C-alpha positions in Angstrom: -36.9 -128.6 67.0 -37.5 -129.5 63.3 -39.3 -132.9 64.4 -41.6 -131.0 66.8 -42.6 -128.7 64.0 -43.0 -131.7 61.7 -45.2 -133.3 64.2 -47.3 -130.3 64.7 -47.7 -129.7 60.9 -48.9 -133.3 60.6 -51.4 -132.8 63.3 -52.8 -129.7 61.8 -53.0 -131.5 58.4 -54.9 -134.7 60.1 -57.4 -132.2 61.8 -58.1 -130.3 58.6 -58.6 -133.6 56.6 -60.9 -135.0 59.3 -62.7 -131.9 59.6 -63.2 -131.6 55.6 -64.4 -135.1 55.7 -66.9 -134.6 58.3 -68.3 -131.1 57.7 -67.8 -130.8 53.9 -68.0 -134.4 52.3 -70.5 -135.2 55.4 -69.1 -138.6 56.2 -69.9 -140.3 59.4 -67.1 -140.3 62.3 -67.4 -144.2 61.7 -66.6 -143.8 58.0 -63.8 -141.3 58.7 -62.3 -143.6 61.2 -62.2 -146.7 59.0 -61.0 -144.7 55.9 -58.1 -143.1 58.0 -57.3 -146.2 60.0 -58.2 -144.3 63.4 -60.4 -145.0 66.2 -63.8 -143.3 66.2 -62.8 -141.5 69.8 -59.6 -140.2 67.9 -62.0 -138.8 65.2 -64.0 -137.2 67.9 -61.2 -135.6 69.5 -59.6 -134.1 66.3 -63.1 -132.5 65.5 -63.0 -131.0 68.8 -59.5 -129.8 68.5 -60.2 -128.5 65.0 -63.1 -126.3 66.5 -60.9 -125.2 69.3 -57.9 -124.1 67.1 -60.2 -122.2 64.9 -59.8 -124.5 61.9 -63.5 -125.0 62.0 -65.9 -122.1 62.5 -69.6 -123.0 63.2 -72.3 -120.2 62.3 -75.7 -120.9 62.5 -77.7 -118.7 60.2 -81.4 -117.4 60.8 -83.5 -118.8 58.2 -85.0 -115.9 56.3 -88.7 -117.0 56.9 -88.2 -116.9 60.8 -89.5 -113.6 62.0 -90.4 -112.3 58.6 -93.9 -111.5 59.6 -92.6 -109.2 62.6 -90.0 -107.7 60.1 -92.9 -106.8 57.6 -95.1 -105.4 60.5 -92.4 -103.2 61.8 -91.6 -101.9 58.1 -95.2 -101.0 57.4 -96.0 -99.7 60.9 -92.9 -97.4 61.0 -92.1 -96.9 57.4 -88.7 -98.6 57.7 -86.5 -99.8 54.9 -86.0 -103.0 56.7 -86.1 -104.7 60.0 -83.6 -107.3 61.2 -84.9 -109.5 63.9 -82.8 -112.1 65.8 -84.3 -114.9 67.8 -84.3 -114.6 71.6 -81.6 -115.7 73.7 -81.4 -115.7 77.5 -77.6 -114.8 77.7 -77.3 -111.1 76.7 -73.8 -111.7 75.3 -75.4 -114.3 72.9 -78.3 -112.0 72.2 -76.0 -109.0 71.4 -74.0 -111.2 69.2 -77.0 -112.6 67.4 -78.4 -109.1 66.4 -74.9 -108.0 65.6 -74.6 -110.7 63.3 -77.7 -109.6 61.3 -76.2 -106.0 60.8 -72.8 -107.6 59.8 -74.7 -109.7 57.2 -76.5 -106.7 56.0 -73.1 -104.7 55.8 -71.3 -107.4 53.8 -74.4 -107.6 51.2 -74.8 -103.8 50.8 -71.5 -102.0 51.3 -70.1 -100.6 48.1 -67.0 -99.1 47.1 -66.7 -95.3 48.1 -69.4 -95.6 50.7 -68.9 -93.3 53.9 -70.3 -95.1 57.0 -70.8 -93.1 60.1 -70.3 -95.1 63.4 -71.7 -94.6 66.7 -70.8 -95.8 70.1 -71.9 -98.8 72.4 -71.6 -102.4 73.0 -74.1 -103.3 70.4 -72.4 -101.3 67.6 -69.1 -102.8 68.9 -70.2 -106.3 68.6 -70.9 -106.0 64.8 -67.0 -106.6 63.5 -66.7 -109.9 65.5 -69.6 -111.2 63.3 -68.2 -110.3 60.0 -67.0 -113.4 58.1 -65.2 -113.7 54.8 -66.6 -110.2 53.5 -65.6 -108.8 50.1 -63.1 -106.0 50.4 -64.6 -102.4 49.9 -62.7 -99.0 49.8 -65.2 -97.6 52.4 -64.4 -95.0 55.0 -65.8 -95.6 58.5 -66.1 -92.2 60.3 -66.7 -91.6 64.2 -70.1 -90.1 64.5 -69.4 -89.0 68.1 -66.4 -88.3 70.1 -64.6 -90.7 72.3 -65.4 -91.8 75.6 -62.8 -91.7 78.5 -63.0 -94.9 80.5 -65.4 -96.8 78.5 -63.1 -99.3 77.1 -62.4 -100.2 73.4 -65.6 -102.3 72.8 -67.8 -99.1 73.5 -65.7 -96.5 71.9 -66.3 -95.2 68.4 -62.7 -95.0 67.4 -62.0 -98.4 68.3 -65.3 -99.7 66.4 -64.3 -97.7 63.3 -60.7 -99.3 63.3 -62.2 -102.9 63.5 -64.8 -102.4 60.8 -62.2 -101.1 58.6 -59.9 -103.9 59.2 -62.9 -106.6 58.6 -64.0 -104.8 55.2 -60.5 -103.8 54.1 -61.5 -100.0 54.4 -60.2 -97.0 56.1 -61.3 -95.3 59.2 -61.3 -91.6 60.3 -61.3 -90.8 64.0 -63.1 -88.0 66.0 -60.4 -86.9 68.3 -62.5 -85.3 70.9 -64.6 -86.3 73.9 -68.2 -87.2 73.3 -69.5 -85.4 76.1 -68.0 -81.9 77.4 -69.0 -79.9 80.2 -71.0 -77.0 78.5 -72.1 -75.8 75.2 -69.4 -73.1 75.0 -66.7 -75.8 75.1 -68.6 -77.8 72.6 -68.8 -74.9 70.3 -65.0 -74.3 70.6 -64.3 -77.9 69.6 -66.3 -77.7 66.7 -64.3 -74.8 65.2 -61.1 -76.8 65.2 -60.4 -77.6 61.7 -59.7 -81.3 62.2 -62.9 -81.9 64.1 -65.0 -79.8 61.6 -63.6 -81.9 58.7 -64.3 -85.2 60.4 -67.7 -84.2 61.3 -68.3 -82.6 57.9 -67.4 -86.4 56.4 -69.6 -88.0 58.9 -72.5 -85.8 57.7 -72.2 -86.7 54.1 -72.3 -90.7 55.1 -74.3 -93.0 52.9 -75.1 -94.8 55.8 -74.9 -94.4 59.7 -74.7 -97.4 62.5 -75.9 -96.1 66.0 -77.0 -97.7 69.0 -80.2 -97.0 71.0 -79.6 -96.0 74.6 -82.0 -96.2 77.5 -82.7 -93.5 80.2 -82.3 -95.7 83.3 -79.5 -95.3 86.0 -78.0 -98.5 84.4 -77.2 -96.9 81.2 -73.8 -96.5 79.8 -73.8 -92.9 80.3 -74.4 -93.1 83.7 -72.1 -96.2 84.5 -69.3 -94.5 83.0 -69.8 -91.1 84.7 -70.6 -88.9 81.6 -73.9 -88.3 83.1 -74.9 -88.3 86.9 -77.7 -90.5 88.0 -79.2 -87.1 89.2 -79.1 -85.6 85.6 -80.6 -89.0 84.1 -83.4 -88.8 86.8 -84.1 -85.2 85.5 -84.1 -86.3 82.0 -86.7 -89.0 83.0 -88.9 -86.4 84.6 -88.8 -84.6 81.3 -90.2 -87.7 79.6 -87.0 -88.9 78.0 -87.1 -92.7 77.3 -83.8 -93.1 75.3 -81.1 -91.7 73.3 -79.3 -91.9 69.9 -75.7 -90.2 70.0 -76.6 -88.4 73.1 -79.7 -86.9 71.5 -82.6 -87.7 73.9 -86.3 -88.2 72.9 -89.6 -89.1 74.5 -92.0 -91.8 74.0 -93.4 -89.8 71.1 -90.2 -89.3 69.5 -90.1 -85.7 70.3 -86.7 -84.0 71.7 -86.5 -84.2 75.3 -86.1 -80.5 76.6 -82.6 -80.7 78.2 -79.1 -79.3 77.8 -77.3 -82.5 77.2 -77.3 -82.2 73.4 -75.6 -79.0 73.7 -72.7 -80.8 75.5 -72.5 -83.7 72.8 -69.6 -83.5 70.2 -71.1 -85.5 67.3 -73.6 -85.7 64.9 -77.0 -84.0 65.7 -80.6 -85.2 65.3 -80.8 -83.0 62.0 -77.6 -84.7 60.7 -78.9 -88.2 61.2 -82.2 -87.2 59.3 -79.9 -86.3 56.3 -78.2 -89.6 56.2 -80.1 -91.8 53.7 -79.7 -95.2 55.7 -79.6 -95.1 59.5 -79.3 -98.6 61.1 -80.2 -98.5 64.8 -79.4 -101.3 67.1 -80.9 -102.5 70.4 -80.4 -105.9 71.8 -81.3 -105.8 75.6 -84.6 -106.5 76.7 -85.1 -103.6 78.8 -85.5 -101.1 75.7 -88.9 -101.6 74.1 -89.8 -98.0 75.1 -86.5 -96.8 74.0 -86.9 -98.4 70.7 -90.5 -97.2 70.1 -89.3 -93.5 70.9 -86.3 -94.0 68.5 -88.7 -95.4 65.8 -91.0 -92.4 66.3 -88.3 -89.9 65.9 -88.2 -90.7 62.1 -84.5 -91.1 62.2 -84.3 -94.8 61.9 -84.4 -96.5 58.6 -83.5 -100.1 59.6 -84.0 -101.4 63.1 -82.0 -104.3 64.4 -83.1 -105.9 67.5 -84.6 -109.4 69.1 -88.1 -111.1 68.6 -89.2 -110.2 72.0 -88.3 -106.4 71.7 -90.1 -106.2 68.3 -93.1 -108.0 69.6 -93.2 -105.5 72.8 -92.6 -102.4 70.6 -95.6 -103.5 68.2 -97.9 -104.2 71.2 -96.9 -100.8 72.9 -97.4 -98.9 69.7 -100.8 -100.7 69.0 -101.9 -99.9 72.6 -101.1 -96.1 72.1 -103.2 -96.2 69.0 -106.2 -97.6 70.8 -106.0 -94.9 73.8 -106.0 -92.1 71.3 
C-alpha cells in the first residue's frame, strides 16, 4: 500500500511539474520532453491527465472591448448601472455558464464585507456559483428572496443557490423556509405573519444587492414545467399581456404589472421591495427571452442586465422598433 501511494504521489508531482512548465513557463511540449527525459507523447498525456484531475483549470475570459458598444447602448437606453454581455454559444448550457461567469466576476470584484445579497431562483442564478474562481472571502449574507420550490431540484431552488454562493465567497446564508407559491393570498398572508419568515424577508428587503432571473411566459417556462402554474393559468397570463416575470411578479412588454392574482400567491420579495434595493442584477441567457428582457428592463427594477449578445441585440432592436411606431 505505501508503494502504491508513493507511485500516485510521484505521478501527481510529475503532472503538476509538466503543467507548470507548459502553462506558466510557456515551454513547448518538445522542450519539456527533453528537459525531463520524457517522450513528447508522454508529455501530452500528462497534460491531458492534469486537466482531467483538476490540477489545471482553463478559463477563457472575454476581452473587455468585446461587446462594449452593446453594453454602453443598453446602459444609455435603459438607464442601467451596467450591462454584462456574453458571446453567443449554440449549446444552452455553455451559454448559461458564459453569462453566469460574467455575474460571478462582477460579484468577485464588487462584494464587500457586511453586504446583504438577496437571491432568487432559476437555472441562470444557480449557475453562478460554479463560475466563481479564487474569490476573496467576504462576510456577506446571502438571503433567499423567495420561498423554495418543491420538485424543482437543487440547481433551481434559492435555498441551495444561497448555500453555494455562501460557500464560494466564505459568507453566510439565510433560507426562507416556505413554499414559493401557495394556493391563495389568504395562505400567503398567514405565512407572512410567521416570525421567522417575517425576519428573513425583512433582511432580504434590506439587501444591498439582489440577483434574480428573468422568466418567460411560455408553456415551457420553469413555473409551468414544475407544476407551480398550470398551462391554462399561463395562457391566461399571456392573454392579459404578460411577457415575463421576476420572482413571480409578471409584467407586460411595457414593464407594467400584468393584472392577475399570481403575485398574491407568491411568498417572497415584491415589485416594490425590488425597487428599493440599490442594485438588482437580472439574468437571462436563453435565446427565447428578448421580449421578457425588454419588459423587465422597462419595469425599472433592473440595474444590471446579464445576457447574451444576440439577446442584447434583439432587445435594442425591439425597443427601437417600438419607438418608431409611437
